[in-house]
C-alpha positions, 0 to 999 in steps of 0.5 A: 659213760652209761650203764644199763642194769637190772634191779627188782625186775626193772631196768635203770640207765645210770652214769657215775654220780647219779642218784636214783630210786630203785625197789627196796633193798634190805641193807642199812643206810650208808652201806656200799653195795655192788651191782653185777646185773649189767645189761649194757655198757656204753663209752666213747661210741663203744657199746657192749651188750650182755647175754644176758649180763656182762661179766667183769663190769659192776657198779658200786653204789651207796644207800642214801635213804629208804622211803615210800612213794606216793599213795596209789588209789585202787577203786573198784566200782560197779554201778547200780549194785551198791559195790564200792571198794577203795584200796591204797598202796605205798611202795617202798623204795631205796635211794642210791647214789652211783659212786663208781663203775668198775671195768 
């Protein structure tokens, strides 16, 4: 059984028991969350698509960790003009474990 859901303007394909990193959610570690933005559902060669979301299907997930990704370096450089800029950015993410898919 696979489910495609939308979180933070990104799409994730998961099944029961998966652990994934999504964009940061402002909840405490150990909190159980319910995700209702289901775009696609697949089980036993039966596939359902939402318009835009499927009703009556949700995901129950548990928040495991909050952390930050590797640093992304942004470098701006113009030759012969003595222009150099270095920036860095570390994006926050939340690691969740899919506990159950409710139909």
